[in-house]
Structures are given as C-alpha cells and as structure tokens.
Residue, then its C-alpha position, 0 to 999 in steps of 0.5 A: m814735391l817729395v813722392s812720399v808726400q804725394a803718396l800720403r796725399a793720395v792715401a788721404a784723399m782715397a780714405v775720404v772717398i771710401c768713407h763718403f761712398m760708405f755713407l752714400r750706401n747707407i742713404l741708398t739702403g734707407h738707413p742714413s742715420d746708421p753708423i758709417p762703415l769704415y767711418s774712421l777713414a774720415s781721418g784722411v782730412d786730419l792727415f791732409f791737415v798734418i801734411s799741409g803743415f809739413i808742406m808749407v814749411y818744406a816748400s817755402e824754404d826760399l821764402f823765409g826771410a825773403e823780401g816779398g816772400w809772403r806775397t809769393f807764398l799767398t800767390r802760390r796758394i791762392s792760385r792752387i786753391v781758389p780756381l778749382y774750389w770756385l769751379a767745384t762750388a759752381c758745380a755743387l750749386v747745380v748738382m746738390s741744389q742746396p738752398q743758398t743766400w748771397q751772404s752764404l755764397v759769398s762767404s763760401l767763395l771767400f773762405i769766411p766761416y758762417r753759421s747757417s740754420v740749415s747746414g751749420f758751419f758747412p759752406t756751399h760746397a760741404g767739403g769747403w769746411t776744411l779749406n776755411f781752415e787751410m786758408f786761415f792757416y795760410c794767412v797766419f803762416s804768411s805773416a811770419l815769412f819775413l823771419p828765418r825759418k827756425i824763428a818763424v815756424p815756432i812763432v806760428c805754432v805759438l800763435l795757433i796754440g794761443l788762438v785755441i786757448l783763447g777759444k776755449v776760455l772766451r767761447p766766442q760767438f763771432a762765427p769766424f773766431s769760433y771756427w778758427s779757434d777750433p782745436i783741429i788747427l793744432e794738426f797744422v802745428v804738428g805738421m810744421m814741427i815735423a817739417l822743422l825736424y826734417k829740414q832745420y835739424d835733419v832728424r832721421l829715425p831708424a827704419a824700425v822706429r819709422i815702421g812702428l810709427v806708421a803701424l801705431g798711427s794706423v791702428a790708433v785711427f781704426l780703434s778710435a773715433p771722435g764724437g763729431t766734426f764741429p766742435s772737433g773736441d778731441r779729434w786732433i788727438v784721436w785722429g790728428i796725433p796718429a796722422a802725425a805719427i804716420l807722417a813722421g814715420v814716412m818722412l823722418g828717414k830715407e826717402v821712400t821709393f816706388g820704382r815703376a809706380t812713382a809716376p802713377v803715385k805722383l799723379l794721384g797725389d797731384a790729383s788728390y785736391a780735385l778728387y777731394l772736391f769732386h767725388p761728393l759731386v759724383a756721389a750726388i749724381i748717383l743719388l739723383c739718378w738712382s733707380e731701384s732696379w740698381r739695388r741688386h748691383m749697389d756695390l758695383v755702382l758704388l765701386l764704379g762711382a769711386t772709380a769715376s771720381i778718380a778718373l774725373s779728378i785726374s782729367i780735371f787736374w790735367i785739363f783745368e787745374r794744372p794750366v789754370t794754376g800755371f797761368a795764375k802763377r805766371f800772371s801774378m807772381r814775381p819771385a821773392s827777392a834773394s835778399r835775406v833778413s839778417 
C-alpha cells in the first residue's frame, strides 16, 4: 500500500478521535448539547470513504477481469473488516451497556442497517454505521470485477449514483434501501474516479496544483459543517468534495516521501481501523470511571485517553488484527485465475 494513503488514513482516524474526545469533554463538563469544538474533524469519516473508493480500485488491479476475482476480493475485505469489528462489538456490549435485542445485534454483526427507536440507524457499536456503507460498497464493487477496470469502475459509479437518485425520488421506508441510498455513498464514487485517473490514465498534476488542492480542501472542511449525519443531505458536498480534493492533491503526482518517519507513518495507517473502532471504548471507560476529583486535570485525562487509544490500536493491530487477517486469507482465499476476460 502507498505510504501516502497510509498517512491519510492515519490523519482521518486521528481527526475522528479528536472530535469524539472533544464531545466527551462536553459530556464531562455537563454540557453534552453544546457545539462540539473542532466538530469539523468528524469529516475524517468522509476522508475514509474517499480513500476507500481509491484503495478498492488501486489494490484490485490483479482482480479486474480475472476468473474468481470477486471471490478473492470479498475474501480479502471480509477477513480485513469482520474479525476486528466483531471483537469491537463484543467489547462495546460490555463497556457501553446499550440496550440490545437479538435482531439488532445480529443485524449489527451482519452489517444490515436497521432502525431503532433508541439509537436510530446506529448499530450496537456506534462506529459501525460507516461499515454498513463500506460493506455495501464492497458488494457492489465485487459484482463488476468480471469486467476490465476501465469499464468496471464507471459502471459501479453509475450504479451508486443511480441508487442515490432512486432514494431521492422514491424515499423508501425499507431501512436498508433508505440507508444505502444516502448521498454519502457518492464519496466512494469520487474516490474511485481519482483512482481511475491515477491508474488508468496516469494523470499527474504539478506540485503547485496539488498543494493548492490540499490547502483548499482543508480550509473548506473547517469553514463548513453539515447539518447532521442522517440523512447526510449535503454532507458529501460539504465534506466529501474537500476530502476528495485532499486525496487528489496527495495522490495525483510524485509519491510523497516521509524519510525516517515512513515506518511509524505506515504503522499508524495500518492501525487506523483498530483506532477507529476502539477509541470510543476508551472514551466510554473514561466516562464510566470518571471522578469529580479529576475535573481539575480534565484535559490531561483526555490527552492520556487519546494517547492510550493510539497505543491500544497499535497493540491490537500486532496482536490480533494482523495474525487473524493473515490466517483468514490463507485459510479461505484461492488466488484469482490469471486468465482475463477479453
């Protein structure tokens, strides 16, 4: 994986962590309904979605038009996403103590969106709302892998755009259809198109243009804020387009080098998924253990909590995620045939 992409994944994860710990600060001060400082950092999720669209095209180069490519792709993604998510969900059941039914728990574990009178569209592990979009995107993407890349990617883009249009027109009550037709899925489309420019058409931009895209994208994020998460409304424009500008600025040119920092940057990128899933659990533990005697040192406690989240995510990556993912791939994946569809 490109180190630049890993760096962006680390940035996205850290942005979400900071936003959530700022929300925790509001809760601890007794003002949970107040505006969240640095709320725009929640756009790290949108950056994740754009990156995901890019990575799926970039990393699937050997699967387009390959016999069994869809099977290999889904095996890779399931082995990467599911074990750690199920572990985090099990921990959330213990730490967060949210009321659950068997239906909501099974739906959460299988990435099936459902409406709850308590939490709305949020699954057992609240962070799983993004994974419900991710897994749906993977299924749609895999269905086009029997085609060459230059045809498959536009077809997937058209399918997702068409789904959003249908959702707007029909306003479906069926929870999964209502959820998956949310305009936020267009962020995957933008990421895929950037990857197509990068891989298929070898587009490379001048350094000044790339710097300008990153700067404009960053400024746009901090000057704007969407009205909410569900329905996302214009979120894909307000945060998704700036995230795409940042990704394009980083990727459409000479690979960014990090020198001696390459190894830690790559490690943070590798652990970004664990960081996204487990930092809310660290925040929940702080909330459960909170003592009024800590109030004078609140900012220090929050800083230590964020630092502990990073250390925990790296440990989980090395101890659990990496070996389990490797085992799952070796156990269930057969390489796609080298034969191509003409």
